[in-house]
C-alpha positions in Angstrom: 138.7 150.9 157.0 139.5 153.7 154.6 142.1 153.2 151.9 145.3 155.2 151.8 145.9 157.6 149.0 148.6 155.3 147.6 146.2 152.4 147.4 143.5 154.5 145.7 146.1 155.6 143.2 147.1 152.0 142.6 143.4 151.1 142.0 142.9 153.9 139.6 146.1 153.0 137.7 145.1 149.4 137.5 141.6 150.2 136.1 143.2 152.6 133.6 145.7 149.9 132.6 143.0 147.3 132.2 140.8 149.6 130.1 143.6 150.6 127.7 144.8 147.0 127.5 141.3 145.7 126.7 140.7 148.2 124.0 144.0 147.4 122.3 143.5 143.7 122.6 140.1 143.9 120.9 141.7 145.8 118.0 144.7 143.4 117.8 142.9 140.1 118.6 139.9 140.5 116.2 141.8 140.3 112.9 144.3 137.8 114.4 141.5 135.5 115.5 139.7 135.9 112.2 142.9 134.9 110.4 143.6 131.9 112.6 140.0 130.7 112.1 140.0 130.8 108.3 143.6 130.4 107.2 145.1 127.2 105.9 148.7 128.6 105.9 151.4 126.4 107.4 152.3 129.1 109.8 148.9 128.8 111.6 150.2 126.2 114.1 153.2 128.3 114.9 151.2 131.5 115.3 148.7 129.7 117.5 151.4 128.3 119.7 153.1 131.8 119.9 149.8 133.5 120.9 149.1 130.8 123.5 152.6 130.9 125.0 151.7 133.2 127.9 149.2 130.6 129.1 152.1 128.2 130.1 155.0 130.6 130.4 155.8 131.8 133.9 154.9 135.6 134.1 158.3 136.4 135.5 160.0 134.8 132.5 157.9 136.8 130.1 158.4 139.9 132.1 162.2 139.4 132.2 162.5 139.0 128.4 160.3 142.0 127.8 162.5 144.0 130.2 165.6 142.9 128.2 164.1 143.5 124.8 162.5 146.8 125.6 165.4 148.1 127.7 168.2 150.4 126.6 170.4 147.4 125.5 167.6 145.5 123.9 166.8 145.4 120.2 163.5 147.2 120.6 164.9 149.7 123.1 167.8 150.6 120.9 165.5 151.1 117.9 163.3 153.4 120.0 166.3 155.4 121.1 167.5 155.7 117.5 164.2 157.2 116.7 164.5 159.7 119.6 161.9 157.9 121.8 162.2 156.9 125.4 162.5 153.3 126.4 159.4 151.6 127.8 160.5 149.8 131.0 159.3 151.3 134.3 156.7 153.4 132.5 152.9 153.1 132.0 153.5 152.4 128.3 155.7 149.5 129.3 152.9 148.1 131.5 150.5 148.4 128.5 152.9 146.5 126.2 153.5 143.8 128.8 149.8 143.5 129.6 148.8 143.2 125.9 151.2 140.4 125.3 150.5 138.6 128.5 146.7 138.8 128.0 146.6 138.2 124.3 145.4 134.5 124.4 142.5 135.5 126.7 141.2 137.7 123.9 142.2 135.7 120.8 140.8 132.3 121.9 137.2 133.4 122.7 137.1 135.4 119.5 138.5 132.5 117.5 135.9 130.1 119.0 133.1 132.5 118.3 134.2 132.9 114.6 134.5 129.2 114.2 131.1 128.6 115.7 129.5 130.8 113.0 130.5 128.4 110.2 130.8 129.2 106.5 127.1 129.1 105.6 126.1 132.6 106.7 129.1 134.1 105.0 128.4 132.2 101.8 124.8 133.4 101.8 126.0 137.0 102.2 128.5 136.5 99.3 125.6 135.4 97.0 124.0 138.7 97.8 127.1 140.4 96.5 128.3 141.5 99.9 132.0 142.4 100.0 134.4 140.6 102.4 134.4 143.6 104.6 130.6 143.8 104.6 130.4 140.1 105.4 132.7 140.5 108.3 131.0 143.7 109.8 127.4 142.8 109.0 127.4 139.1 109.5 130.4 137.8 111.5 130.7 140.5 114.1 127.0 140.5 115.2 127.0 136.7 115.3 130.2 136.7 117.4 128.9 139.1 120.1 129.3 136.5 122.9 132.9 136.0 121.9 133.6 139.7 122.0 132.0 139.9 125.4 134.0 137.0 126.7 137.2 138.4 125.3 136.7 141.9 126.7 135.8 140.6 130.2 138.6 138.1 130.4 141.2 140.5 129.1 140.1 143.2 131.6 139.9 140.8 134.5 143.2 139.2 133.7 145.0 142.6 133.4 143.6 143.6 136.8 145.1 140.5 138.4 148.5 140.7 136.8 151.6 140.6 139.1 154.7 139.0 137.7 154.9 140.7 134.3 154.0 144.2 135.7 156.4 143.9 138.6 159.3 142.8 136.3 158.6 145.3 133.6 157.2 148.3 135.5 158.8 147.9 139.0 157.0 149.6 141.9 156.8 153.4 141.2 153.9 155.0 143.1 151.5 156.7 140.7 153.4 155.4 137.7 153.6 151.6 137.7 152.4 150.6 141.2 149.3 148.6 140.3 146.9 146.8 142.7 148.6 143.4 142.8 151.9 145.1 143.6 150.3 147.2 146.3 148.9 144.0 148.0 152.4 142.5 147.8 153.9 145.6 149.5 151.3 145.4 152.3 152.0 141.8 152.9 155.8 142.3 152.9 155.4 145.1 155.4 153.1 142.9 157.6 150.2 145.3 157.0 147.7 142.5 156.7 144.6 144.6 157.3 145.3 146.8 154.3 146.2 143.7 152.3 142.9 142.1 153.3 140.9 145.0 152.1 142.5 145.1 148.6 142.6 141.3 148.3 139.0 141.0 149.3 138.1 143.6 146.7 139.9 141.6 144.0 138.0 138.4 145.1 134.7 140.2 144.9 135.6 141.7 141.5 136.6 138.2 140.1 133.4 136.7 141.4 131.3 139.4 139.8 133.2 139.1 136.5 132.6 135.3 136.3 128.9 135.8 137.3 128.4 138.3 134.5 130.3 136.2 132.0 128.1 133.2 132.8 124.8 135.1 132.9 125.1 137.6 130.0 127.4 135.4 127.9 124.9 132.6 128.0 122.0 135.0 127.3 123.7 136.4 124.2 124.6 132.9 123.0 120.9 131.8 123.3 119.8 134.9 121.6 122.2 134.6 118.6 121.3 130.9 118.3 
């Protein structure tokens, strides 16, 4: 069965959203995970709980509050309008913001675990060789934490591909703009177009299986190599 142009557009938009979200998450989650691993500040527990909140919070609840905050009457939306910027709801930018927040724990936790597994000894040895904190991070911590970066990237990408509640609440269902793959499947089911829904859903199942297979195979290989 050939896919309709609208479904191909939804797949393309979903892959674009997942790629952009994953890149942003790696940039944001890396220093955050490093800080959570090494800090002794009292705020650590609160920040950890805040980062992990999307794991237990219903996606529709998170999407609703993001819609309120980013909308024209919300604090963030009003600030953006005061700066002459357009509000983010029902745009691709809004989908990116929602996806980054919703998938944040899937990037932070693997990186934090990887940084914690390194321990302090390699960094202390690098310090005795007069390596700066930045050199210790780039030359020692990052290479040793490669399995964590792989896991974070794969989980963030896969989780973004499968999002539904947040993207529907924040982005709506605008073809070519915010209609992602999960929303397209919902549309087909609602219209009783089960054959089209089967094709898209089966593709997601196959994608999820391949992701988990790669994660177990290459993640384990990199872990054994670094060990």
